[in-house]
C-alpha positions in Angstrom: 13.9 59.1 75.0 12.7 55.1 74.0 15.1 53.6 76.7 15.7 54.5 80.6 18.2 57.2 80.4 20.9 55.6 82.4 20.1 52.6 79.9 21.1 54.9 77.0 23.9 54.8 75.0 26.2 57.5 74.9 25.6 58.9 71.4 22.0 58.3 72.5 22.6 60.3 75.7 24.5 63.1 73.5 21.4 63.5 71.3 18.9 63.6 73.6 21.8 66.8 75.2 21.3 68.3 71.5 17.7 67.9 71.1 16.8 70.1 74.5 16.0 66.7 76.0 17.4 66.4 78.9 19.6 68.9 80.8 23.7 67.6 81.8 23.2 68.0 85.1 20.1 65.9 85.0 21.8 63.2 83.6 24.3 63.4 85.9 21.3 63.7 89.0 20.3 61.0 87.8 23.4 58.5 87.7 24.7 59.8 91.2 21.2 58.9 92.6 21.5 55.1 91.0 24.9 55.0 91.9 24.1 56.0 95.5 21.3 53.7 95.5 22.5 50.9 94.0 26.5 51.0 94.0 26.4 49.9 97.9 25.6 46.3 96.3 28.1 46.5 92.9 30.6 48.3 94.6 32.2 49.9 91.0 33.2 53.4 92.5 36.2 53.4 94.1 35.6 57.1 95.2 32.6 59.6 93.8 32.7 63.0 93.1 29.3 64.5 93.2 29.9 67.7 93.9 32.6 68.4 90.8 30.6 66.5 88.8 27.6 68.6 89.5 29.7 71.4 88.7 31.1 70.1 85.6 27.3 69.5 84.7 26.5 72.7 85.1 29.2 74.1 83.3 28.5 72.2 80.6 24.8 73.1 80.4 25.5 76.4 80.5 28.0 76.5 77.6 25.7 74.9 75.4 23.0 77.4 76.0 25.7 80.1 74.7 25.9 77.8 71.9 29.8 76.7 72.8 29.3 72.7 72.6 32.9 70.8 72.3 31.7 67.4 70.1 29.8 64.3 71.2 31.2 64.4 75.0 29.9 67.4 76.1 27.9 67.2 79.1 28.1 63.4 79.3 28.7 61.6 82.9 32.1 59.3 82.6 33.8 57.8 84.9 37.9 56.8 85.1 39.5 53.7 86.4 41.0 54.4 90.3 44.5 53.9 88.0 44.5 57.5 86.6 45.8 60.6 88.6 43.2 63.2 89.6 43.6 66.4 90.6 40.1 66.7 92.4 40.3 63.5 93.7 42.4 60.6 95.7 43.9 57.6 93.7 44.6 54.5 95.4 45.0 51.6 92.5 43.2 49.4 93.8 45.8 49.1 97.1 46.7 50.1 100.7 50.2 50.7 99.6 49.8 53.1 97.4 46.4 55.0 98.7 48.7 58.0 99.4 50.2 58.1 95.6 48.6 61.6 94.2 51.4 63.2 91.1 48.6 66.3 92.3 47.5 67.2 88.7 45.3 65.0 86.2 46.3 62.2 84.2 46.4 62.7 80.4 43.1 61.1 79.5 41.6 62.9 82.3 42.1 66.4 81.4 41.7 65.2 77.6 38.1 64.1 78.7 37.5 67.2 80.9 38.4 69.4 77.7 35.5 67.8 75.5 32.9 68.6 78.5 32.8 65.2 79.6 31.3 65.1 83.8 33.8 62.8 85.3 31.7 61.2 88.0 34.7 59.6 90.1 37.4 56.8 90.5 36.4 53.0 89.4 37.3 49.7 91.7 40.2 48.0 90.0 42.0 45.2 91.4 44.9 45.7 93.6 48.2 47.6 91.4 46.3 46.5 88.2 46.8 42.8 88.4 44.9 39.4 89.0 43.4 39.9 92.6 41.2 43.0 94.1 43.5 43.9 97.8 42.1 41.6 100.9 41.3 43.9 102.5 38.9 46.0 99.4 35.4 45.2 98.5 35.5 43.7 94.9 33.4 44.9 92.2 30.3 43.2 92.0 29.0 41.1 88.4 25.5 42.5 87.9 24.9 40.0 85.7 25.3 37.1 88.7 26.6 38.2 92.0 28.7 34.7 92.6 30.3 35.3 89.1 33.6 36.7 88.1 33.8 40.1 87.0 36.9 39.8 85.4 40.1 42.1 86.3 41.2 44.2 86.6 39.1 47.3 85.4 36.5 45.1 87.0 34.9 48.7 88.5 34.7 49.8 84.9 32.8 46.7 83.3 30.6 46.8 86.0 30.0 50.5 86.2 29.3 50.5 82.8 26.9 47.5 82.6 25.1 48.7 85.9 24.1 52.1 84.0 26.6 53.9 86.5 28.0 55.7 83.6 28.0 56.1 79.8 31.7 54.9 79.8 34.7 54.4 81.4 38.6 54.9 80.9 40.0 51.2 81.4 43.6 49.1 81.2 44.7 46.6 79.8 48.2 45.1 80.6 47.6 41.0 79.8 43.7 41.0 79.2 42.0 43.5 81.7 39.8 45.3 79.2 38.9 41.9 77.3 38.2 39.9 80.2 35.9 42.4 82.3 34.0 42.9 78.6 33.6 39.8 78.5 32.0 39.6 82.3 29.9 42.3 82.3 28.3 42.4 78.8 30.5 45.4 76.9 32.2 46.8 74.5 35.9 47.5 74.8 38.5 48.7 73.1 42.4 48.4 74.1 44.2 50.8 71.5 47.5 50.0 70.0 50.2 50.4 72.6 51.3 54.3 72.9 48.0 55.2 71.1 46.8 56.6 74.5 48.9 58.5 77.2 49.9 56.8 80.1 51.1 60.0 81.3 49.8 60.4 85.4 48.8 56.3 85.1 50.4 54.3 87.7 52.4 51.4 85.6 51.7 47.2 86.0 54.2 47.0 83.4 55.2 49.6 80.9 55.9 48.6 78.5 52.8 46.1 78.1 49.8 49.0 79.3 47.3 49.7 77.4 44.6 52.5 78.4 41.4 52.6 76.9 37.2 52.4 77.1 35.0 50.6 78.2 31.7 51.5 76.3 28.4 50.2 75.5 28.7 50.1 71.6 31.6 50.4 69.6 30.2 54.1 68.1 30.3 54.7 72.0 33.9 53.6 72.1 35.2 55.6 68.6 33.6 59.3 70.4 36.0 58.8 73.4 39.3 57.0 72.0 38.7 60.4 69.6 38.8 62.5 72.6 41.9 60.9 74.7 44.0 59.4 71.5 47.0 61.7 69.6 50.5 62.4 71.0 51.5 64.0 74.5 54.8 65.5 75.3 54.4 64.3 79.0 54.4 60.5 77.2 57.5 60.5 74.6 55.9 56.8 74.0 52.6 58.5 72.4 52.3 57.9 68.5 52.8 60.8 66.8 50.0 59.7 64.1 47.6 61.9 63.6 43.8 60.7 65.1 41.1 60.4 62.8 37.9 61.7 62.8 36.7 57.9 64.4 32.6 58.5 63.4 33.4 59.4 59.8 33.6 56.0 58.2 31.9 54.1 60.8 28.4 53.4 58.1 30.2 52.6 54.9 29.4 49.0 55.8 32.0 46.1 55.8 32.2 44.6 52.3 35.5 43.4 51.2 37.2 43.3 54.4 39.3 40.9 54.9 38.8 38.8 58.2 41.2 36.1 59.7 39.8 33.2 61.4 41.4 30.6 63.0 39.1 27.9 63.6 41.0 25.5 64.6 42.9 28.0 67.8 38.4 28.6 68.3 38.3 25.4 69.2 41.1 23.4 70.7 40.7 23.6 74.6 37.9 26.0 74.0 34.9 25.5 75.6 32.0 24.4 73.3 29.5 27.5 74.4 32.5 29.9 73.7 33.8 28.4 70.1 30.2 27.8 69.1 29.5 31.9 69.6 32.8 33.1 67.7 32.2 31.0 64.9 28.5 32.1 64.9 30.2 35.8 65.2 32.1 34.4 61.9 28.8 34.1 60.1 27.2 37.2 60.8 30.3 39.4 59.5 30.2 37.2 56.0 26.7 37.9 55.6 27.2 41.7 56.2 30.1 41.3 52.7 33.1 40.7 54.5 35.2 37.7 54.3 36.4 35.2 56.0 40.1 33.9 55.8 41.6 31.1 57.0 44.4 31.6 58.7 46.1 30.4 61.4 47.9 32.3 64.4 51.2 31.4 65.7 51.4 30.5 68.7 50.9 32.0 71.6 52.0 29.3 74.2 56.0 30.9 74.5 54.7 34.6 74.3 52.2 33.8 77.1 55.1 32.7 79.5 57.3 35.8 78.7 54.9 38.1 79.3 54.6 36.3 83.1 58.4 37.0 83.4 58.1 40.6 81.8 55.1 42.1 83.4 56.9 40.7 87.1 59.9 42.7 86.0 58.4 45.9 85.0 56.1 45.7 87.6 58.9 45.3 90.0 60.6 48.3 88.6 56.9 50.5 88.9 56.8 49.9 93.1 60.4 49.4 94.0 60.6 53.2 95.9 57.5 51.6 98.4 58.2 47.4 98.2 59.7 45.9 99.9 60.1 48.6 102.2 55.5 48.4 102.4 55.2 44.7 101.7 52.9 44.6 104.9 50.2 46.8 103.0 50.5 44.5 100.2 48.1 41.8 99.2 49.3 38.3 98.6 49.1 37.8 94.5 50.4 41.6 94.0 53.7 40.9 96.4 54.5 37.6 94.8 54.6 39.1 91.7 56.9 41.7 92.4 59.0 39.0 94.4 59.0 37.0 91.2 60.1 40.3 89.1 63.0 40.9 91.8 64.5 37.7 91.8 64.7 37.2 88.0 68.0 36.8 86.0 68.6 38.8 83.2 69.2 36.4 80.4 65.5 34.9 81.5 63.9 39.1 80.6 65.9 38.9 77.5 64.4 35.4 76.0 61.0 36.5 76.6 61.7 40.1 74.6 63.2 38.2 72.1 59.9 35.6 72.4 58.2 39.0 72.1 59.6 40.1 68.9 59.2 36.7 67.2 55.4 36.8 67.8 55.3 40.4 66.8 56.7 39.6 63.2 54.6 36.7 62.9 51.3 38.9 64.1 52.2 41.3 61.3 52.6 38.8 58.4 49.4 37.7 58.9 48.1 41.0 58.5 49.6 41.5 54.7 46.9 39.1 54.1 44.0 40.1 56.2 42.3 42.9 57.7 41.8 42.1 61.0 41.7 38.8 62.9 38.9 37.3 64.6 39.2 35.7 68.2 37.8 34.5 71.3 39.2 36.8 73.9 38.5 34.0 76.9 38.3 29.9 76.8 35.6 29.9 78.9 32.5 31.2 80.1 32.3 33.9 83.0 33.3 30.9 86.0 32.1 31.6 89.2 34.6 33.9 91.4 34.8 30.7 93.5 36.6 29.2 91.1 39.1 31.4 90.4 41.2 30.6 93.2 42.2 27.1 91.6 43.0 28.8 88.2 45.3 31.1 90.2 47.4 28.6 92.1 47.4 26.4 89.0 49.9 28.4 85.8 48.8 26.1 83.2 45.3 27.1 83.7 46.3 30.5 84.2 48.4 30.3 80.8 44.7 29.0 79.5 43.3 32.0 80.5 45.5 34.3 79.1 46.6 32.9 75.8 43.8 34.7 73.6 44.3 38.0 75.4 48.1 38.8 76.9 49.8 38.2 73.3 48.1 41.0 71.8 49.8 43.2 74.5 52.9 41.5 73.5 52.5 43.1 70.5 50.7 46.2 71.1 47.6 45.6 69.1 44.2 47.0 69.1 41.3 44.5 70.0 37.7 45.5 70.0 36.2 43.0 72.2 32.3 42.5 71.7 29.1 41.3 73.7 28.4 38.0 70.9 25.7 35.7 73.1 24.7 34.8 76.5 25.3 31.0 78.3 23.4 28.1 79.4 23.0 30.3 82.4 22.1 33.6 80.7 25.6 35.4 81.4 27.0 37.5 78.2 29.3 35.7 75.9 32.2 37.9 74.1 34.6 38.0 71.6 37.1 40.1 70.0 38.6 41.8 66.8 42.3 42.5 66.4 44.0 45.0 64.0 47.4 45.8 63.0 48.7 48.5 64.8 46.7 52.2 64.2 44.3 49.5 62.8 41.4 51.4 65.4 39.5 52.3 62.6 38.4 49.4 60.5 37.8 47.6 64.1 35.2 50.4 65.1 34.0 49.8 61.7 33.2 45.9 61.7 32.6 46.0 65.4 29.6 48.8 64.4 27.9 46.8 61.6 28.0 43.5 63.4 26.4 45.8 66.3 24.0 47.4 64.0 22.9 43.6 63.0 22.9 42.2 66.4 21.6 43.1 70.0 23.7 41.4 72.2 25.2 44.9 73.2 21.6 45.3 74.1 21.1 43.2 76.8 21.2 44.8 80.2 22.2 43.0 83.4 18.5 42.0 85.7 20.5 43.0 88.8 20.9 46.2 88.0 17.1 46.8 87.2 
């Protein structure tokens, strides 16, 4: 092992386990000690479960000694966003109102990780209800690149813990950008699968038709390993897709010669910070050198669908909380309460018009994928902002829509996305971009992401505050 254990990729840690260089118990103890020492500063965990984690690690080591290896996740310490129920720990959903929510069983995604032999270290902090702000009485995670800067929402803890070396990957969710924003801010790889590819059973909803369950990781290959474990049909969630789950690792090294990458150069430049635009153009150049064909495209205008997203998210969130809001309104933070009030007051006709906008955008995007295999795009129009600047963004609807312009449309369409580190800004903070695929296009996204990361080192950078 050439890197500190906590900074290995998931697959590097798996190889070390397979070679007998380290045990799962040793890895788990190392990470638990690191969490104990550093996470009081970074606050990425809502709940740490050391006894359960060490018991799982010891069981994994015992199985490995008997030759019963379940796969690359066997004995690997991971963590789960605190929106996913687990049978052995509380689930707070970032909220005071929801702190007693407990289905009493594992969410399907947690159960599948355990079945793959993963060691679950605990539950990761998040914004209240997975919306746009942390509850005022919940300490928000801190960016390990710079404590004054944003961690992204709502999977803030998932991004911070993965970047800071507290776990080898994490479960996250994305409804309007909550995998892609933290991936950009924390310098990690984020995978938002096709809607329905991963079960939502046991995951508290923000907006049921928009919620995607995915992963934060240190590489595209690591994300492929996690997706293989959690994807697939689930009887507990009838919206899951019946399509077979492929071997996402099988073709990662096949190269990307001839892959058609759609790139809307104007869309990646207009009203986009020049630093972000230059980073995305540089990514296009790398993919071109690796053999991909960069195809000029014009993406459908997302203005209407972003506005529709805001209303549809509010209405569906109000449905998710109707048993406790407004009955427990005093326990809610102001941002989530305002969303619920909007959803409760929305007119049915406005929701229907939003649904029509969603269908139009989804159809227009599907037409793009008849000519290209994936799309290259910014993940957000600006570099990671200071936390203090987000108050102004939240108070300005137009600024909020600008932040969502590259993310929310692909939740509305249910499209898979892969977020990749692609550079740093003038302060040395990470920058990221995203690849977008057609439904069930994860194999191509992961293969292209893996090729990009074999040719670049951006995903290998480590946050200075966590060393």
